[in-house]
Each structure stands twice: as C-alpha cells, then as structure tokens.
C-alpha positions in Angstrom: 0.0 0.0 0.0 1.3 3.4 -1.0 1.4 5.6 2.1 1.3 9.2 0.9 3.0 12.2 2.5 -0.2 13.8 3.7 1.3 16.2 6.2 3.5 18.2 3.9 0.8 18.1 1.2 -1.4 19.9 3.7 1.4 22.5 4.2 1.6 23.2 0.5 -2.2 23.4 0.3 -2.2 26.0 3.1 0.2 28.0 1.0 -2.3 27.9 -1.8 -5.6 28.6 0.0 -5.3 28.0 3.7 -6.5 25.4 6.2 -8.4 25.9 9.5 -9.1 23.1 12.0 -10.8 23.3 15.4 -12.4 21.2 18.1 -14.7 21.8 21.0 -14.2 19.8 24.2 -16.8 18.0 26.2 -17.0 17.7 30.0 -15.2 14.7 31.7 -17.1 11.7 32.9 -16.9 9.5 35.9 -14.5 6.6 35.4 -15.6 3.2 36.5 -13.5 0.8 38.6 -10.5 3.1 39.5 -7.8 0.6 40.5 -4.5 2.5 40.0 -1.4 2.8 42.1 0.1 6.2 42.8 3.5 6.8 41.2 6.0 9.6 41.4 4.6 12.4 39.2 6.9 14.2 36.7 6.7 17.8 35.9 6.5 17.1 32.2 3.3 15.1 32.6 1.7 18.0 34.5 2.6 20.5 31.9 1.1 18.4 29.1 -2.1 17.7 30.8 -2.5 21.1 32.3 -2.7 22.3 28.7 -5.4 19.7 27.8 -7.4 20.4 30.9 -7.4 24.1 30.3 -8.5 23.6 26.7 -11.3 21.2 27.9 -12.5 23.8 30.4 -12.5 26.6 27.8 -14.3 24.4 25.3 -17.0 23.5 27.8 -17.4 27.2 28.7 -17.9 28.1 25.0 -20.7 25.5 24.8 -22.4 27.0 27.8 -22.0 30.5 26.4 -23.5 29.4 23.1 -26.4 27.7 24.9 -27.1 30.9 26.8 -27.0 33.0 23.5 -29.6 30.6 22.0 -31.9 31.1 25.0 -31.6 34.8 24.6 -32.3 34.6 20.9 -28.7 35.8 20.0 -27.5 32.8 18.1 -25.5 34.9 15.6 -23.7 36.7 18.4 -23.0 33.4 20.1 -21.6 31.8 17.0 -19.4 34.8 16.4 -17.9 34.5 19.9 -17.2 30.8 19.3 -15.5 31.6 16.0 -13.4 34.2 17.7 -12.3 31.7 20.4 -11.5 29.1 17.7 -9.4 31.6 15.8 -7.3 32.5 18.9 -6.7 28.9 20.0 -5.7 27.8 16.5 -3.3 30.8 16.2 -0.4 29.0 17.9 -0.9 25.9 15.8 -0.8 28.0 12.6 2.4 29.7 13.9 4.0 26.3 14.4 3.5 25.5 10.7 4.6 28.9 9.6 8.3 28.2 9.2 7.8 25.3 6.8 4.9 27.0 5.0 6.7 30.3 4.5 9.9 28.6 3.4 8.1 26.6 0.7 6.1 29.6 -0.4 9.2 31.8 -0.6 11.0 29.3 -2.7 8.1 29.0 -5.1 7.8 32.8 -5.4 11.5 33.2 -6.1 11.3 30.5 -8.8 8.1 31.7 -10.4 8.8 35.4 -11.1 7.2 35.5 -14.5 5.9 33.1 -17.1 6.5 29.4 -16.4 8.6 27.7 -19.1 10.5 24.4 -19.6 13.6 26.1 -18.3 12.4 26.2 -14.7 11.1 22.6 -14.5 14.3 21.2 -13.0 14.4 23.9 -10.4 10.7 23.3 -9.6 11.4 19.7 -9.0 14.2 20.6 -6.6 11.9 22.9 -4.7 9.3 20.3 -4.3 11.8 17.6 -3.2 13.3 20.0 -0.7 9.8 20.3 0.8 9.9 16.5 1.3 6.9 15.9 -1.0 8.5 12.8 -2.3 9.7 11.9 -5.8 6.4 10.4 -7.0 4.2 13.4 -6.1 6.9 15.9 -7.3 7.3 14.3 -10.6 3.6 14.1 -11.2 3.3 17.9 -10.6 6.3 18.6 -13.0 4.8 16.3 -15.7 1.5 18.1 -15.4 3.1 21.5 -15.8 5.2 20.2 -18.8 2.1 18.9 -20.5 0.5 22.3 -20.2 3.6 24.1 -21.5 3.7 21.7 -24.5 0.0 22.3 -25.4 -1.1 24.8 -27.9 -0.8 28.5 -26.9 -0.2 27.5 -23.3 2.9 29.7 -23.0 0.7 32.7 -23.4 -1.5 31.7 -20.4 0.6 29.7 -18.1 1.5 32.2 -15.4 2.2 31.8 -11.8 -1.5 31.6 -10.9 -2.0 28.7 -13.4 0.9 26.8 -11.8 -0.5 27.2 -8.3 -3.8 25.8 -9.6 -1.9 22.7 -10.9 -0.3 22.3 -7.5 -3.7 22.5 -5.7 -5.2 19.9 -8.0 -2.4 17.4 -7.7 -2.2 17.8 -3.9 -5.9 17.4 -3.5 -5.7 14.3 -5.7 -2.9 12.9 -3.5 -4.9 13.6 -0.3 -8.1 11.9 -1.7 -7.9 8.2 -0.7 -11.7 7.7 -0.7 -11.4 6.7 3.0 -12.3 8.6 6.1 -9.5 10.2 8.0 -11.2 9.9 11.4 -10.8 7.0 13.9 -13.1 4.1 13.2 -15.1 3.2 16.3 -16.9 0.0 17.1 -20.5 -0.1 15.7 -21.5 -2.8 18.2 -22.1 -1.1 21.6 -21.4 -4.4 23.4 -17.8 -4.5 21.9 -15.2 -2.0 22.8 -13.2 -0.1 20.2 -9.7 -1.5 20.1 -6.8 0.8 19.0 -3.6 -1.2 18.4 -0.7 1.2 18.7 2.9 0.3 17.7 6.2 1.9 16.9 9.9 1.9 17.8 11.3 3.0 21.1 11.6 6.8 21.5 9.0 7.6 18.8 6.6 9.0 21.4 4.2 6.0 21.4 3.4 6.0 25.2 3.0 9.7 25.3 0.6 9.5 22.3 -1.5 6.9 24.1 -1.7 9.1 27.1 -3.0 12.0 25.0 -5.4 9.9 23.1 -6.8 8.5 26.4 -7.3 12.0 27.8 -9.1 13.3 24.6 -11.3 10.2 24.3 -12.4 10.7 27.9 -12.9 14.4 27.9 -13.9 15.1 24.3 -15.4 11.7 23.4 -17.2 11.1 26.7 -15.8 7.6 26.8 -14.5 5.2 29.4 -11.0 4.1 28.4 -8.8 1.2 29.4 -5.0 1.1 28.7 -3.3 -2.3 28.1 0.3 -2.2 29.2 1.6 -4.9 26.8 5.2 -3.7 26.6 6.7 -6.3 28.9 10.2 -6.1 27.4 11.4 -2.5 28.2 12.2 -1.8 31.8 9.8 0.7 33.3 7.4 0.7 30.3 4.5 -0.6 32.4 5.1 2.0 35.1 5.4 4.8 32.6 2.0 3.9 31.0 0.4 3.7 34.5 1.7 7.3 35.1 -0.1 8.4 32.0 -3.2 6.6 33.1 -3.1 8.4 36.4 -2.8 11.8 34.7 -5.5 11.0 32.1 -7.8 9.7 34.8 -8.4 6.3 33.1 -7.7 2.7 34.0 -4.7 0.7 33.1 -4.3 -3.1 33.0 -0.8 -4.5 33.3 1.1 -7.7 34.1 0.3 -9.4 37.4 2.9 -8.4 39.9 5.5 -11.2 40.4 4.6 -13.1 37.3 6.6 -13.1 34.1 3.8 -12.5 31.6 4.1 -12.3 27.8 2.6 -9.4 25.9 -0.1 -11.7 24.5 -1.2 -12.9 27.9 -1.5 -9.3 29.2 -3.5 -8.4 26.1 -5.9 -11.3 26.6 -6.5 -10.2 30.2 -7.1 -6.6 29.1 -9.6 -7.7 26.4 -11.5 -9.8 29.0 -11.6 -6.8 31.4 -12.6 -4.3 28.6 -15.5 -6.5 27.5 -16.7 -7.7 30.9 -16.7 -4.2 32.5 -18.1 -2.6 29.3 -15.3 -0.1 28.5 -15.8 2.0 25.4 -12.2 2.0 24.2 -9.2 -0.2 24.7 -5.8 1.4 23.9 -3.1 -1.4 23.4 0.5 -0.3 24.1 3.0 -2.7 22.4 6.8 -3.2 22.8 9.0 -0.8 20.9 10.7 -2.3 17.9 12.3 -1.7 14.6 10.8 -3.0 11.4 13.6 -5.5 10.9 13.2 -7.2 14.3 11.6 -10.5 13.1 10.9 -12.0 16.5 9.1 -9.0 17.8 7.2 -8.5 14.6 5.9 -12.1 15.0 4.8 -11.2 18.5 2.8 -8.2 17.0 1.1 -10.5 14.5 0.2 -13.0 17.2 -1.3 -10.2 19.3 -3.5 -9.1 16.4 -4.7 -12.7 16.0 -5.6 -12.9 19.7 -7.8 -9.8 19.3 -9.4 -11.2 16.2 -10.0 -14.6 17.9 -11.3 -13.1 21.1 -13.8 -10.9 19.2 -14.8 -13.7 16.8 -18.5 -13.7 16.0 -18.8 -17.2 14.6 -17.2 -20.7 14.7 -15.9 -22.8 11.9 -18.5 -25.4 11.1 -15.9 -28.2 10.6 -13.4 -27.6 13.4 -15.7 -25.7 15.7 -12.9 -23.1 16.3 -13.6 -19.4 16.3 -13.3 -17.7 12.9 -10.9 -14.7 13.1 -12.7 -11.4 13.0 -10.7 -9.4 10.5 -12.6 -6.2 11.3 -10.6 -5.8 14.5 -8.6 -4.2 15.8 -10.6 -1.2 14.6 -7.4 0.8 14.1 -3.7 -0.3 13.8 -1.7 2.9 14.2 2.0 3.3 13.7 3.7 6.1 15.7 6.6 7.8 13.8 9.1 10.4 14.9 9.0 13.2 12.3 12.8 13.7 12.7 13.2 10.5 10.7 12.4 12.3 7.5 11.9 10.1 4.4 13.1 7.1 6.4 9.8 7.1 8.1 8.0 6.3 4.9 10.2 3.2 4.3 9.5 2.0 7.8 5.8 2.5 7.4 5.8 0.5 4.2 7.5 -2.5 5.9 5.1 -2.4 8.8 2.1 -2.2 6.5 3.3 -5.3 4.6 4.1 -7.3 7.8 1.2 -6.2 10.1 -1.2 -4.1 8.1 -1.7 -0.4 9.1 -4.8 1.7 9.1 -3.1 5.0 10.0 0.0 6.9 11.0 0.7 9.2 14.0 3.5 11.8 13.4 5.1 13.1 16.6 7.7 15.8 17.4 6.7 18.1 14.5 8.2 21.1 16.2 11.5 20.5 14.4 12.4 21.1 10.8 12.0 17.4 9.7 8.4 16.4 8.7 8.5 12.6 8.7 8.8 12.2 5.0 
C-alpha cells in the first residue's frame, strides 16, 4: 500500500488557499473501577495535561455561552464568539507550521517570477523535493506542468497563478484516498473499540497513548482502558500507568511477580474491557524496529488474539472461532517526524508485515516532517 505524504501536502495546500481546524471539548465523565497505584509524578506530565485540561474547560465554557446565547435569541452573536475563540486557540498551531509553509512559499515565489517555461522545470522539481513531498508526487506535478507548456498556446496563459492551480489539483488528488481520516469506532455497543498502537522506542508512542486516552475521555465522553503490553522494556508498564493516572483512566498491566508475555497481558485486558463494558481499549506494544523479526511475529500474534477473542462465529468443521478481520478497529504506527523520508520506508514495511490503518506523526516542532 502506498502511504502518501499527507502532512506536507497539507502544508503546501495551506500556501495555496489555507486550512483551518478546530475542536470543542466535552466535560469529563466518571471513570468506573478506579484501581491504580500512585506513582511519582513528573513535571513534564503535569505540563502536558494542564494544557489539555485548560482547553477542555475553555471548550465547555464556550458550549455554555453558546447555549445561553440561543436562549436569549442571540444565536448569531454566540456563533461569532465561538468563531473568535477558535481563531485564537488555533493561532499557535498555525504559527507552528509557519516556518515550513513560509519557506516553501518563498522558494516558489523566487522561482516563479514570470511566465512558467520548460527552463524552470528542473528547479521546480528541486523545490518540491526539498519540501519533502517525495519523488512520485513531485514528478507528477512537474509532468502536469510540462504537458500544459507543450500544449497549444499554453505559454501565453501559463502564469504563476496557473501553476498554483496545478499544485492545488495534484495535492488534493494525493490527499483523496476515498477513506475517512477519522478514527473508526466499534459499531457494536457491546464490543469496545480496540486501538492497536505500535512503533519503535523513542518515537513518542506511550505519550501519544496518554494524550489519546485524555481526549477520548474528555472530548469523546468515553470510558477508556489502557493495556500495558510492553513487557520487554524496563519501566514501560510504570510509565504507562503514570499516564493513566494523569489522564484519569484505568490501566491493565502484568500481574505483579509473574513473568507474563505481551499476548497474555493483552488477553486479560480484552477480558476486562468486554466484561466491564469499557468504550475503548488502547493497546500499548513493545517498541521495535521493522527489521526485528521475533518482535514482529509477536505483534502479528497479538492481532490474531484480538481477532480470535472478538470472533462472531465458529468454523462449522473444526468448531474453532473464525478470526474477526474487522478488529482491531485501528492499527496505528507512531513515527518520529525527525526520521524524515526514512519514516515512509519503515511504514511500508510495517504495513506489509502487520497491516496499518493510520500513522501518527510526533515531534513536529522540528524542521523534519517525517517524509
């Protein structure tokens, strides 16, 4: 499966006609069966979750203000206030992307000072490659421009604006996969949504799980259970339990004193999630590189355990459960953006070996954009 460079495509699209995203938080819910141990808290965790809690409180306040405006018959004024709040909260996000966006925009402006001719095609390819759009997408754009230049009377009309239109069209085409970009949740209320999260050590996998748990609880109004299945790395279970503490969700880990495998911990977590009717199960896995065969086999085994546990029918001949290939609902690979184009190669290998449904890019505050 070809995994496209969506992130930087969005950057270039924002150069052409801008992008705005927003969210509104919901109030937190009561968590069932709190059974967590208190661990030493780190200042970094407080800083991260203080930000999320503040955003949740602000979002809830905006909902209340909007409701009051509706009661007073001032819907337009209420919507205007919400729009202003959204604009302010998204300003920092937009500023974070400004460096990459402005650099790409500046390079294009320096290149396209007049009419676009065949002479600038090589330089255009260099600009697109420097923006980490990838060879395939960059060559498609250049070929499209070359075809316009070669067409009848095109030199007369192919100005900078026409080239920007070509860029928009190609990037929209690259972004359009025909699939939804949102998380796929379980349609059966009796079955929890299972998010299977994997990635190498140091990519930000555990931190991402903590943030997901917090947002699912506060914004999605869900009960969340974390499964600490990374039994290989020292301190991994304790680290995930710390995040569960801060996110105010439950965490299921290995039984103390027993040397449990990741698969046995996962089975116990599945049983707890189904029996106690959790909405979402977040599965943390052992960090590994894509060339680690033994740990890759362990991942594949864990996916089969989920599919077998959530089987909906038995084989008529053997009587054994038929694997439910619709679970886990999401298989997400966490990638450090500092890897650059190497991230794409790793994702391709993981997709072939395990099967991915999505990518999570972390540490985007640097200059690298994860390919």
